[in-house]
Structures are given as structure tokens and as C-alpha cells.
N, C-alpha and C positions, 0 to 999 in steps of 0.2 A: 503493500499499498505505498502511496507517495508520501515520503511524511517533509515538512518545511521547518526552515528556524523561526520562532516564535521570538520575539523580543518584550519581554514582559519590562518598561520603563517604570522608575521610580515617580510617582506621580509627588510633587514637591508637595511638602507640609504647609501650613499656615504661619507656624512659627521659623521658617528659613532665618538663620542669624549665622553671624561671622564672632565665633566665639574663641577660636584657635583652641579647639582642644584635642585635637589630633596629633601628637609629638610624634616627628619622623614624617609628618606629610607637610613640606618646605610650603604648597601655597597657602593651607593651614596656617601653619603659624602668621605668615606673611600679612595674610590682612585678615587679622584679630584686632576685633572692636571697629572695623569699619560697620556704616549705618548696611542694613541687607535690606533687598527690595523684594518680599516674599510673591507679591502679584506678579512682578518681570518675571521671577524665577520659574513658578509655575507654567505661566505662557511660553516662556522660550522650552519648557519642557515636552507639555504639550504640541509646540510648531515641531519642535522634535519628532516627534510621535506620526502628529498627522504625515511629514514629511515621506517619512519611512512608508508609511500607509498608501499614501500616492504612488509612490516607485513600486508597488506590487509585492511588500512585503506583509505577512502578517504581522501586526501592531496589537500587543497588547500593553497591560498597565496593571501596578501593582499599589493600592492604596496608601498613603502615608496613616504615620501611628500615631496616636493622641499624646500631643504635646502639647504646654506641661505634662509631667505623668506622675498623677499627686498621688497612687498608689506605692510610688519608690520614696514621694517625701516622705510617707507617713511612715514604712518601711526603716525609713533612717532617724525617725524620733523624731521628724515635728508636727505637730500637735494643733488643734483648734482647728476654727473655722479652715475653709478653702484660701480666703483674703489672706487671714492672719498668716498660715504656712508660707506662704507663695511672700510675704511681707519680711518673716523672721529666716527666711533662708537668703532673701536679697540681702541683709542684713548681715547676716552670722556666717550663710555659706553661698558665698556670690558663682562660686563655680560648681557647687553641686545643679543650683538652680540652671545654671546653663547649661549643666547634662543633660537634665532631665525636662530639656526643653529642646535640646537639639531634632533639626530636621533632617539627622544622618540616613534614616531610613529610606530619602529619595534616592541613595547609591546603591540598588538592588543588586548591582553586579557580588554584594557582601549577602545578600540576603540569604543565599542557599547554596547547596552545591546538586547538580541535578545530574542524573544516569536515564538516557533515554530507553524506551521501553523494547526497541531493535537491539539495546545492549546486555539487559536486566533479563535474567533467568525465568522471572514469574511472567514476562513480556508487557510489563507495570512499566509507567515512567515513575524514577523515584526520589522525592528531596532530604536534603536534609539541610533544616536550617543552621546556620553560622553562629557559632556562640560569641564569638567577635569578642572576646573576655579580653586582649589585648588592651583594652579602651572603655573605661566604667561607661560612657554617654553611648555606645555600642553594645555592651554586656547586656543592657535590658533590653533587646529589640526581638533577642528571639521567640519568648512565650510570643507577642502579637503578632511576628514574619509568620509563627507557627499558627495560629488561626486563621489569619488570610489566605497563605495557603493552602490550608483544608479547606477554605469557605471556597474558594476559585476553584479548585481541582479536587470537587468533593467526591466525583464520583469513583467508586472504590472497584469499578469494574477494573479503571485505567490507570491509576494512580495511589501512590502511597507517598504519605508524609509522614518521616521520621521524627523523632525528637532532637535535638541539637545533640554533639555529644558531651560530654561532662566539661564544664566550665572549668578549669584548671589549667596551667601553665601548660602541664605535659600534653593535654591535647587543644593549644589555638587553633581558630577556624577562621577562617576568612572566607570560605565562601567560593563561588564560581571568581572572583578577584584573580584567585590564583589555580584554575581549572580551565582546561580546553578541552571541548573532545572535537577529535582528528578525524575524520572519514573519507572514504571516495564521493557520497553520497549521504543525505542526512536519514534516510530511512538505511542505509547498511550499517551491518557492523564497525564499531566506531575503536578505536583508541585513546584512552581518559588519559591526559595529561594532566597530573598533581604538582604544583609546584612548591617548593616547601622553604623556609628561612634558615631552621634550624634543625637537627634531632635534639630531642628535648632531654634523652634517657641517656647522652652522651655526649659529654662534661668536654671528649676529648674532639668531637665533630667540629668542621668552621661555622664560625657563626659571624655576627657584625659585630664590632665594639661600641661606635658612637649609638646607633638607634637601634629599638627593638625588632626581631623577626619574628613574625606576629603568628608564622604559620607552621605550625610544626609537622614532620615528617608524621608522628605517630596519630595525627587527626586526621591525616590524608588516607594512612593505612585503613583507620576505623572508619571511615566514609565508604569507600570503596567494597570493606566487604559487608556492613549494612544494603547495599545495593545487589550483593551479590556476584560483584564483579570478579574475575579470575586473572590469572599474572599474566596472559597471553593479551590481556585487554587492558590492561594498565603503564604507566609508566613513572615512575615517579622522581622528577628533577629537581635537585638543587639550585635554588637562586642564587645567585652572586653574591656573598656578604660585603662586598666593595660597592656593589650601588647601592644596596638597604642601606648601608653609611653615607650615601649621598642622599636619599630622599626615596627611595624605590620602593616605597612604604608595601605595594602588591605586584605580583609578576603584569598584570595588566596594565603598569606603568612601564613596560620597559620590552612587552611582546603581544601580542595579539594573534589570534588563530581562525581559518575559517575552513571548515573542509578538509583538503589535505596540503592548505596554506598556514604555513608561521610565518609572521611576518616579525623579526625581533633585529634585536641589538646586538654586536657581539658579547657586550658585558653582560648580557640578561642571566646568563646560568652558569652554574659550576661546569666542567667535563663538557663541554658543550657539541666537541663530534661523537661523544660517547651517547647522549641524550638525542640526538639527533638520528643516530643508526640504530638507537632503541625504536622508536618511533617508526621509521621507516619500517624496519624488517616487523613489526607488529603491525604496521598499515594495511589492511584487506582491502584490494579492489583496481587499489591507484597506488601511486609512487608519492613518499611526501616533497612536498616543492618547498624548501625552507628560502626564504627573504631574506639576508641579511646585510644589515647597515651598519658599517664598520665607524670605528672612530675618528679617522679621517674624513671621514662624510658628515657626521654628526657626533659632536660629544655627548656624553650621559647629563651633563650640567644642564644641555641645550634641548636633549629630548624630551626631561621633567620641565622645561620651562613652556616648550609647545606644548606638551601631551601630545605625540607623536603617535605612541604605540597607544595611547589610552582610547585610539581611535576604534571605532567599530567596521571593521572587515564583512561584506555582508557580499553574498551569493544576487546579481542579477537576471543570470538564468544561468545554466550548465558550465557554460566557457567563460564569463565573464563577472567579475567582481570590483567591489567599488571600497575606496575607506571614505567613511564619514569622520570627517576630522575638527575639533575646534578653529574657532578664528583666528586663537594663536597662532596655529602653522602657517596660516595666510599672511603675518602680519611678521612673521621670521622669513628673512629673505632666504637663509642656508636652507629652512625647512619646506621650503616655498619652492626653490630650483632641484631640492631632493625630490619630491613629490612629484615634479617634471618629469625626469627621470625615467621615475619607479616607472608612470605610467606607460612612457613610450617604450619599454623593456617586454620585448616581445618573447622574452624567457618563464614570463608568469602572468595570471590571468587580473592581475589588478590594473585596471585598464581606465578606471574615474572616479574622481575623488568630488566627494560635497562637502561643503563649507557650513557648518551651524555654529549660532552665535550662542553658546552657554553661557556669557560668561558669569553668570550669579552662582552657577555652582561649580564655574572654574575656578573662582578665589577662593573655594573650601576644601579647594584640588580635587574635583571630580569631573574628569571628561566626560565624553561620548560614551564610552565602554564602563564608567563607573553606574552610568544611570540606565544600565538595563541588566536582564537574566534572563540569558539563551536558554532556553525550552525548545528541544527539539521534538517536533508531534505530528502524528501522524492525522491523516483528517477526519476519522473520528475520534481522535481524542481533541482534536480543534473543537468538532461540537459537540463536545463533552462539558468544555471550560464554559464556567458562569459570564456573564456578561459584563467579560472585561477585556475586550476585545476592539480596537477602535476601527470606526465604523464612521461617517460624514455625523450622521446625527448624534453618535456618542460626544464627538470630538466639537460638535457645536452645543451640547450640555453641559461639558465641562468645561470650555471655558466660561461660558454665562455662569456658573459655577464660582470661579476662580475670580470673576471680575463682582460677581455680588460680594465673597464672603472675603478676600483676600487684602489685607493691609499694603499700601503703597511703600512705605516704609517701616522696620524693625532696628533699634535699637539696644543694646544688651538690657537697658535701665527696664525696658517696655518690657521686659521677661514678666518681672515681679505685677503689672497691671490685673486684678483679676476678669477684666472685662477681654483679656488676650484667651485667656483659657475659657470664658464663655463664646465667644468668636470661635473659637478653633472648636470646642465640641457641637457648637451648633451647624456647623459646615461637613464635621467629619458623619452627622447624626445622619446628614442631608447627604452623605455623597453616599452611604451605605444603603440607601434607598433609591437612588442613583442606578449604581453599581449591582445592586441585588442579591448583595452578599452577607444579607443580617445581622444581627447584633455582635460584631467584632470584635469591639471596643469594650475597655472595661466600664467607662462611664456609661454605656448602656445599660447596665447590670445592675443593680440595686445594692449597695453594701461592700462593690469593689471600687469604689472612687477613695 
């Protein structure tokens, strides 16, 4: 049965702000305390979704999480009315308030790791939400992510949603930002590339010295087991610790793959030749096409600044691919010239570049690839997904919803405003009705606020 890669983009939430919470993410730290524009951010994301849908791709979305997340503040000892809790948190622990208000679930590349039904022994699509335990503000996401995934992929005939692996340093998991499915076609068996930053239980193994490695080998192995994958279906590759220390906090900042093409920087992996050889050996029905960018062509620093590798690599048809790049790539002369050479090179199928303005997301360190979770689905599975596939009508409804509910600007001090909490809840309650996903938020259940 014919299958498609469906991109489920994160819909930017009403509390989009710049708190600089993500140590190791250079852009996030650099733009700390800027005034954010939630409405613009959400509309930029929707425009991207609509553009890919108009290109003929199947495009979905994942809803925002509820923020500020009051149950987390209560669990941390804040009491009183919700307005009092917000005021106390702003006065006594402003960083905690920023954390429970973060709109970081918009980057759905971190939502989960996904295995296609073409790869799993039960012929179901398997999801494992990422525990994201390297950062507190992201570690509170996986329960909400699990509820959203179970609502959208509710048909148990086709889908399995696991719990996150244990939230401890040994099993640090950042989801699909460190995972790539490589295949001859979306309906054919694949080799799944899991990229880790460190081996948690081996103190002698290479690891970065400046910034933390967020993904462990142990979590990759656990997820592969949960999904029923066998040795011939997986490749475990270590990310180069030196690039993590330069700000490459996820593999999708330095490499991106689609079908049998892997577009990467030469500094992306340790033991690159061995990794490529293993992928090529295990890939069924096609030869791997490695597209390597060298240091001479582009430094790691400029790759991070432009987010070239945090692009989406998509199939336009069986023979042609396009890179969906952030506007920052167009603004860099070096990257622009590199892309011109890339699309003219007939040795690879990448022959088109599409530029997207995602400045609001980029300032927090999230480009096109961060904003989407790739899910390979066949025609029956697409039909089984709830109303989260972008259509012209849904795009119009969501645009009107954003225009109605989102603020033009948001500063850090605004996070303590009880009106923002009420505005966000009103918006999300309406969104669940638009999407038909039911009551997936804590505030929709009495006693859970």
C-alpha cells in the first residue's frame, strides 16, 4: 500500500516567549529576554504548514500544550489561588515561571520517536514520547505529548503510543531530532538511524566537555526494543562531541535525511565512514546517497548560524527532492552559494530550495526541521488519523483562531499576568473542539488544575 511522509508540525502556543532556558542552544541563549510576538510566530508556522500542503504533501499538526502549567507549580510548592501562585512564582522563582510557561512543545521534532508500520513486527505505527529530561522546562512535556498522540492516533488497529522511557540521565531522550528513517520508499522497510551524544554507562567513552550531551545510547536502544526493531534495521551512531560543544545540541542541527539521501556536515558524526557503510549495508532496495558538506565549504559555526541542516528535506516526487530552509540561509552569502551549487549537482536528487520566514522560532533555536515530527503513514493510516491534517478549511479556521486569541507581543513579566493564563485556556479549549481531539488538557478536568 502506498505510503507518505506526513509532517506533523507543532502549532505555536499562546505563551511563545524568549526566556533563554536551553543551555547549549546558542540561539536560545543569545535572544534571551527579547520581546516575543506570539501571533506572528503562530501565523509563520501555519504559513509553513499551508505551503507544504500546497506542494502536494500530506501535512498535519500537533496542538500546543497548556501553559503556564499550573499543576507543575503546585507540585513545586506554590499555593493559593492561581493568581497568587503566579505572583509568588514571579517574585520568588522567575526562572521556574518561565519554565512552566515555555511554548517549547512547538518543536515537535522532540515530541517522540516514530517507527513506521513497514518496520515493526505487528505492522503498527509505534510512537515513544521523548522524556526530554536534559532541560526542566521540556521534561514536563511528555505526559501532555502522550495524551495528544493518543487522541490523534487513537485507532489501536493502526497505532501504538508507548510511555516515555524512564526520566533519568541514563535514558536521556530527545525524540526524532536524533532519529532518521532511511528507506528506498516510504512504504518499504527502512533502516532507522539513532544518533546519540554519549554512552551514559561508560565513563571512558567520548563525550562533550562544554555542553551536555542530551541523548544517550541507552535510550536509543530502549526505544528500538519497544518498537520491536531488530539489529539489521537499526544503526546507532555517535554525534561528534566537538560539534555538541559548538552548539549542535541535536543531530538535526548538523544532518538531515529523507528516503535514501543523507545531507550532513563532515563533522556531524564520530567514525563517519563506518556509520555510512553500515547504513548502506542495511538499507533495502536502494543505495545510500550521502551528500557531505565539508568544513572548507561551510564551517560548523555558520551551519549553526544559518541552520542549513535544520532544514526539511522532502520528496516532491519519486525522483526530485527539495530543501525547506529558513530565511537565514538566504541571508548568508556562503550558504546561498552553497545551495546554488547543491541544486545544480546532478549526483543527488536535491534540486529545489524553498525559503521560509520562521524568525520567531529561529530566535529560540528552532528551524523548519525542529517544527515537525515525521510520520510515515500509508493510506489507511492517514484515514485513521483524527482531524489534524491541514486542509484549506482547517487552515482558515486555525488562522482565524490565532488572530482571535493570541497577543501581538509578550515579555517575560507578562507571564505572571493571570489574564494570560485565562486567555490561553480559552484558546486551547476552543482548539480542542476545532480539532476534535477531546479533553486533552489538565485544565479541562476538574481537580487537575
